[in-house]
N, C-alpha and C positions, 0 to 999 in steps of 0.2 A: 213239269220235271224237263231240266235240260241234259244234254250230254255231258260227261265229264270236262271237265277243262282241259283244253287244248295246249296248255303250257307247259313245255319239254317237251312234247310231241313233234308231229311232222310239221302241224303248222307253222311254226317260226320260220321255216324253211324259205318262206317267201322273202322274207326279211333280209336272211341269211344271204341269199341267192344276190338281192338286191346290193347288199353289202360287199360282198367278197368279189361280186365278178363286174360291178357296175361303178362302185365309189373308190377305185383304187387308181392310183399313179403307175405311169407305165414307164420302166426303161425301156426306150427303143434303142438301146446298143445291144442287150443281150437278149431283147424279145423277152424277158422274164417280167413279173409282176415285182416294181422296185422296192416297194417298201408300203405299209398301211399305219397311216395315223389319222383316217376321217374319224375316228371316234375317239374324241378324249378324256379316257378315262384311266385313272391310277390301276396299275397293276403292281403285285410286288415285285421287288427287286430281281428276284430271279429272271420274272418275264420280260423285265424292261432290257436285261442283259441280252434275251434271245431277240427283242425289237432291234438292239442295238447290232446282232449278229447279222439280222435282214440288211441292214442300212448298209453294211460294208459289204455285202456278201458278193458283190461284182470282183471287187479286188481278191476277195478269199478264193473265187473260182479260177481269177488268174493266175494265182501263186498255189492253187492247188491244195489249199491248206482247210479245203470245208469238212474234210471227213474226219481229222482230228477235232475241228471245232466241235463239230454235232456230236462227237461220239464223248463229248466233254459236257454234252447237257445231261441232267438229271432231275428228273420230275417224277413226283410220286402224288399220291391221291392227297397228301397234306398241302401239296403246292396247288393242286386244283380246286380244294374248295374255297380258295379266295375267290374263284369264280362267282361271286352272289348275283351276277345281275347278267343279262343276255349279252350286255353291251361288252362289258368285260371278257367273257365268252367268245362273243365275237371277232372282237380284236388280236386275242391268243389263236383262235381258229383260224383267222387270217394269217397268221405269222408263221404256223406250222402247215399252210397250206404253201406258201411263198417256199418254205425250205425243203419241203419235201418233193414239192415240182423241182426246184433248184437240183436235187440232189437226182432225181428218177434223170432228169436228161444231159445230165454232166457227168455223173458218177456211174449209175448203174442204169443205163437205155432200155437194159430188156426188162429190167422191171422185176428181176427175181424176189427182191428181198427189201423191205423197209426198214431200217435200225429201228429197236424198240424206243430207242430215243427220240424218235419223231413222231414214231406211230402211235405211243401210248398216250401222249396229250394230244395229240390230233385227232384220234378217234375217240379220244374222252371228252373235248370240247365240241366235238360233232353230234356227239350222243346228247349232250347237253342242250343243243340247240335243237334238234329233233332231226340232224341228217344222219340217215344209217351209214354204216361204213362205206359201203359200194359207191354211195352218194358223194362221200368225204374224198375219196379218190378221183370220182368222175369231173366233181366241179371246176378243182384250178388246172385239170389237165387239158380239157378240152376248154380252153380260155376266149370267151367270146365279150364283150363290153359294149355296152350302150354308147355311142358317138354322142347323142344330146338327150340327155334322161328326160329333158322337157318336150322333145318331141315324140312323136308317135313312135310305136314298136314296130319296126318293119326291116325287112334286108337292108336297106340303103344306109340304115340308123345304127347300123351293127360293125364291129370291126373285128377280126382275129388278133389276138395277142401274138401267138406264135405256132409257127406250122411244122407239122413233122413233114410234108412232102413239098410243099413249095407250090402246090399246083390250084389253079382256083376250082376245081372237085372239091379238094379237102375245105377250104373257104366256104363255099357252098353249102356242104353237108353240115360243118358244124355251126354255121349262124341258123341253117333252116333248125336243126336240134335244139340250137339255145331258144330261138324264138318259140318253138314247139312246146319245149317244157316250161319254159319261165311262163306259158299263158295255161299251161294245165296244172300248175301247183295252184295257182288262184281258185280253179275249180273245188279243191277239197274246202277251203276255205268258205266257198258260197254253199255246199253242201251242208256244210255242218251248220250256218242260219239256217238252211231251210228243214234241217232237222230238229233246230229249237224250236221252229215253227209248229211244227207239227206236235212237238211235245205237249205244247199247250192245249190241243185236242185229244189228248190222248187218255183212254178210260184205265185206269191203273187196273181195275180188276179184269177188265173184260179184254183188255190190250186192243181195244179196236180205235178207231181214229173217228172222232163222230164230224164226217165232213159238212153235216149241216149246220155245224156251230161256227162254221169258217166266216169270220167277219168279211165284208167287200174290201175293206182295208188288206187284209192278211193274204185271200185270194188274188187280187191284184199284184201285189208284192211275189207271189208265190210263181206267178206266169212272167213277172220279169225276170226274176231269179234265173227260172227254168229257160228263157229265152235267151238268158246273155250266158247260161251254160252252152247252148246249142251255138250260139253264135261262135263261142272260144274254141270249142271242139271245129268247129268249121275253119275256122284261122289256123289251127293246128293242122289240121288235115291239107289246108292251103300250102302251109310251108313244104309240108312233104312233098306234095306234088310239082313244086318246081323244080325238085332233083331231076324229074326226067328229062329237063330240057336244060338243067344247067350241071351237071355231074355227067362223068365218063365213067361208062360202068368197068371197064377195065381198069381205070386208077384206083377207082374202090377195091374191086376185086383183087388186084395184083399187089399195091401199094399199101392202101387206106387201111383197110381191114385188118392186119395184123398188129396195128398198133393201139387198137383198143381190146382186139380177140386176145390178145396174149396175155392182158392182164390179167386173166381169170385163170387160162389153162395152161398154156405152151404144150399144146398136143395133149399129150396123155398123162400130164404131173399131176393132175387133181386139183390145182387150183393154187393161185397165187398166195406166196407165203407170208404173212404180216408178224414184224417181230420175230421173237423164239417161241411162240405157242403154236404147235401141231395143230391145234384145234381151229386156228383163224384162219384156214384156207377158205378161198372164196370160190363157190360153184359159177355161181351167174355174177356178172357184174352188169349187164346191159350195157351200152345206153339204148337198146333196140325197143324202140317206140311201141313193138308188140307185149313188152313186157316192162316197161317202164312204171316206176312205185306209182305216179301219181294217176296213171291211165289203170293199172289194177284197183287202188281204193276206189277210184270213178265208179268201176265196174261193181265193184261190192256196195257202195251206196245206192246205186241204181238199180239193184236186186239182182245182178245178171250172177249166174253161178256157173262154175264150170262143170261140163258133163262127166259122168262118171268114167268115160273114156280118157280123160285129162285128168282125173284126180291125182295120178301120181307125178305128173306135170306140175300140178299146182302145189304137191307137197315137197317137191324138190327145189320150186322156186321159193317157197316160203321158208324153207329152210335155209338159204341162202341170205335171207333178211335178218339184220343183227337190231339189236332194241337200239332204239325205243320204236324201231320202225315195226317189228313183229308184234310188240304190244298192242301199238296203234289197231294194226289189222285186226288184230283180235276183237278191239274193241267197236270199231266198225262193225263188225260181223255180226257183234252180240247185241249192239245200240240203235243201229243206222235203220229209221222206220221210214224215210224220204220216199223210197221207192214205190211204197202204197198211195203215191200221187197219181199213180197212173190210173187208178180206181175209182178217181174222183171226176167226175163230169167236165167241170170248168176247170181242170187244171189237167186231166189226161192227154188233150190234145199237143200243151207244151212241153210235155214229157215224153211223148213220142216223138217229138221233134228233136229231143236230145237224144234218144236212141237210135233213130236214122241216122244222125250226123256221126254217132258213133259206129254203125254199122260202114259207113263211108270211111271214115277213118280208118278201120281194119281192112277194109277194101283195097284201099291205096298203099296201105301199108304190105297187105300179102303182094300187090305187084311190084311195090319195091324190091323186095325180096326176091322175086322171080327175074326181074331187070336184071338187077345188078349182084345176084349171088348165082342164082339156078342158070341163068342162061349162061354167062360166063365160064361157069363150072360143067356145063355139058360141053362147051366149044374146047375146054383145055381138057377133055375127057376124064371128069372126075365123077366118082361113085355119088350121085345125090343123096343116098339114101344115109351117106356117112357124113354128110356137109353139115354145118352147123354157123348160126350167127354170130354176131359179133358178141352175144353173151353167153356162147356157147349152148345156146339152145338150138336142138336140130332143127334143120331146115322144115321138115314137115310138118313139126309141131307148130312153126311162127307160121307155115299158109294156113292151118287148121284154127289158128286161134281164133279167128272172126267168125268163126261158126257158128259157137254157141250164144251168140247175142242174135240169130235169127229169128 
């Protein structure tokens, strides 16, 4: 038995990230992504007109005619049904990523409302590609790209496409987040493969895995995967550790965090409004590494559950997920069995290495929260019990997240 197909769920997001964030042309005069034509696919005329709008965006911004042009756009589900391939959906997603990004940074910098003419096709195509709405917002806003796609993934091989504060601290922060997230997304694909290996040896009646029937080749492959998982978690942790020496705590606390923290709540307003639907407000946005969706899924697949004391937090966090991400989390919870590999003598050591590195990941994240949020907050006389992270998660919860994998 194999896990249900990942087509249309979160797995395709790795390809989308590569396409949207690393395969585009940059208009250095505006700092925005200029236009997307790396996917040569035929789109319906309405989308081609939208693509033309992107190509002329600089003039529209100069002439302040972007708002009326965007308000002329009209997309319904009948139009979007023409997107019958990931290639087409990716191109349209990229187009609307650009338009939304331009709108936010030039017209509505406080990010209170995205016009439904932009949000509907943007979130729809993102969902087709397995990107939940929160990720749709995050991907193009925190724009970092690889300089050389053939070279190793590293800080020096990345470039910040645009800046909110113009500070080195911001560049380090977003580059580190990009490298961390980019690597963690790959983990979910690897866990999916590990699950499929385990299902080969699952007794449908007893629901037990017959470890004694594992072939030597599969044992070798499982350990290879687990060790690679551990290495990627370690790499992601290393990217976060760099921030201690590269980032100014007060630049982060005073200037940077409000640019992404404000996307979700703006104090007590309960969430950013998406389009005209009152039910579309988001309570959590991330991209705090402590609640990154890929880390959330990784914990589930490694068999790590929230303790009873944090069940309310888990419920609120998951309530912020949008389809298909929420469906995928349920899928993982109901079908993932790879966590049983820790019970098998020949794979238990490699599995424990993954858990040990994940513990380190959360220890570093907790230390970052203390260094860049709690300490500056205390020095400025703020009430720590009321402080929240960039995703609106209370600081005390972020600090305690690591405890449930001890």
